[in-house]
C-alpha positions as CSV (number, residue, x, y, z in Angstrom):
1,X,113.1,90.8,30.1
2,X,114.3,89.7,33.5
3,X,113.1,86.0,34.0
4,X,112.8,83.8,37.1
5,X,112.8,80.9,35.9
6,X,116.1,79.4,37.0
7,X,114.7,80.3,40.8
8,X,112.0,77.7,40.7
9,X,114.1,74.9,38.7
10,X,116.5,75.6,41.3
11,X,114.5,75.4,43.6
12,X,112.9,71.9,42.6
13,X,116.0,70.6,41.4
14,X,117.2,70.9,44.8
15,X,113.9,70.0,46.8
16,X,113.2,73.5,48.2
17,X,109.9,74.2,49.0
18,X,108.6,77.5,49.2
19,X,107.4,77.0,52.4
20,X,111.3,76.4,53.5
21,X,111.8,79.8,51.2
22,X,109.7,81.5,54.0
23,X,111.0,80.1,57.0
24,X,113.8,81.1,56.0
25,X,112.9,84.8,56.0
26,X,112.1,85.5,52.5
27,X,109.0,87.5,52.2
28,X,105.8,85.2,50.5
29,X,104.5,88.3,48.7
30,X,107.4,89.3,47.1
31,X,107.6,85.6,46.2
32,X,104.6,86.0,44.8
33,X,105.3,89.1,43.0
34,X,108.3,87.2,41.5
35,X,105.9,84.4,40.1
36,X,103.9,87.4,38.1
37,X,107.0,88.6,36.6
38,X,107.2,91.8,38.4
39,X,110.5,93.2,38.5
40,X,112.2,92.7,42.6
41,X,115.0,95.0,43.9
42,X,118.9,93.7,43.7
43,X,118.5,93.2,47.6
44,X,116.4,91.0,47.0
45,X,118.1,89.1,44.5
46,X,121.1,89.2,47.2
47,X,118.7,87.9,49.9
48,X,118.0,84.7,47.9
49,X,121.4,83.7,46.9
50,X,122.3,84.1,50.4
51,X,119.3,82.3,51.6
52,X,120.0,79.7,49.0
53,X,123.7,79.8,48.9
54,X,123.7,79.7,45.2
55,X,124.7,82.2,42.3
56,X,122.8,85.3,40.6
57,X,122.4,82.9,37.6
58,X,120.4,80.1,39.6
59,X,118.1,83.1,40.9
60,X,117.5,85.2,37.1
61,X,117.9,85.3,33.4
62,X,117.4,87.9,30.6
63,X,115.2,86.8,27.9
64,X,115.4,89.0,25.2
65,X,112.7,89.9,23.9
66,X,111.0,92.0,20.5
67,X,111.6,95.3,22.6
68,X,109.8,98.3,21.7
69,X,113.1,100.4,22.6
70,X,113.7,102.7,19.9
71,X,117.4,103.4,20.7
72,X,119.8,100.9,21.4
73,X,123.2,101.1,22.4
74,X,125.9,100.7,20.1
75,X,128.4,98.3,20.8
76,X,132.2,100.5,19.9
77,X,134.4,98.2,17.5
78,X,137.6,100.1,18.3
79,X,139.4,98.4,21.8
80,X,140.0,100.7,24.2
81,X,137.7,103.4,23.6
């Protein structure tokens, strides 16, 4: 699952308000969708990184969950294949 908690932590740490984010051109509806845990496009992540002058890891992270996906990709033990 993708979490946007790093974004909120980054904004708080750097004293960036949602008002400042919206004023910089970030769509408020997109922000509130992210707060609800909805997915966003790579372009949206790119826009946030440009506005905030930060890295992707400052915006989102992967959180491992008990996935219901039955198939997983097996990791190859042979290097170079």
